[in-house]
N, C-alpha and C positions, 0 to 999 in steps of 0.2 A: 739378308732373308732371302730364301729360294722360293721358286715357283710351287714347289709342294705345299709349302705352308699357304700361300694364297688360295690353292686348290682346296685345301681343308677347310679354309674359312668361308668358302662359298655356301650359298644357302642351298644349292642343288648341285650335285656331281655330274649330272645328266648332260650328253651332248647329243645335240640334235643333228642328225646327218640326213642327207638326201642323195639319191642315186643320179649318176649322171644323165640317165635316160629320162628321168622324171621331168615333166613340164614345168615351165616358168610359172604357170597358173598354180601349180601343185607347190611350188617353192614359196611363192607370196603367201598362200594360205598357211603353211608353216611358220614362217616368219611372223605372222600375225598371232596364230595360235599360241606359240611359245613366248611371244613378245621379246624376240631376240632380233638382233640386227645382222646375223650371219649364220649361215649354216655350212657345216663341213660335207663335202662332196665325197661320197664313200660307197662303193658297191657292196661292200660287206659289214659296214659299221666300225670297222677297227683300222682299215687302211685309208690314208688321206690321199684322194685324187686331185683334190682342189678345194677352193673355197669359193662361196657366192655370198655377197652381201646385197643389203637394200641399195647401196650405191651403184653396184653393178647392174640391178635392174633399172634403176633410174637413168643412168647413162645410155643404156642399150634402147630403152624407150624413147629417149631423145634422138637417138639415130636411127631407130627402127621401131615404128610403131606396130609392127606385127610380131615383135619378140614374144609377146604373151603366149604365141602358139608354137614357140621353139623349145628345146629342151635345156636343161641346166648346163650341159656340156658346152653349149655355144656361148654362154656368157660367164662361166666361172673363170676364176683366176687359177691356172694350173701350177705356176710357180709359187708354191706356198711356203712361206717363213713360217719355220716351227721352232719350238724349243722342247727342252725336257725338265723334269721335274727338279733337277740340280741346277738349272740356269739361274743366276742371281737376278733379283726382281729388278734392280738398277740397270743391269745390261739389257734386259727386255724393254725396259722404259725406253732407253736410248734407241734401240732398233725400231720400236713402235713410232717414235717421234721422227727419226730420219727418213723411214720409208712411208710414213704417213699412212700407216695400216692401224686398224681398231680391234682387230681379232687375230689371235695366234693360237693355233692348235699346239696341244701339248702331246708329245709323243714319248713312249718308252720302246726304244729299238724302233720298229716300224709299226707299232700298235698305237692307236689314238687312245689317250687316257684322260683328256680334258681339253678345255679351251679356256683361254684367258683374254678378256676384253680390256680395253683400256679403261673401263669404270672399275673392273676389279682391281687393277693396278693402283688408280687414283684412291678408292676405298682403302687398300692396304696402306697407302703412303699417309692419309689422313689418320687412320687408327695409330699408325707407328708415331706420328707426331702428337697425337693427344696422349699417349702413353708417356712419351718423354716429358711432355709438359706437366703431366700429373706428378711423375716422379721428382722433376725439379721443384714444384710447388711443395710437394710433400718434404722435401730436403729443406727448402727455405723455411718452412713454417715448423720445422721440429723444434721441441722446447729442450 
């Protein structure tokens, strides 16, 4: 199964972005408003400059209590692991586990086309296992 299949199954194809110049307070508001754990940092909504998560905010708050007055650029991760729509889900699960990351932007060329969370991957895997179970159950109980 490819990442394109996981993207199609998502309830929303929207990717929430924030500019590097935006404030951390605005970041927190967007995370809460959209009920997401990370935002893509992009100046134009299609180019990935970085990613910023709830974890980034919490870690910076621990180190620097005034981080709420800073810009997103000061706390974002600039070295972003990305994938494309042809990436195999199992390969992405391995990368997410090894690098301990929960969100991966999906790009086509240099253009942002989606985002995959660890929750999306887990849901996909559960759906796949349930389908296989149902197929086996049907096979076993055929007359």
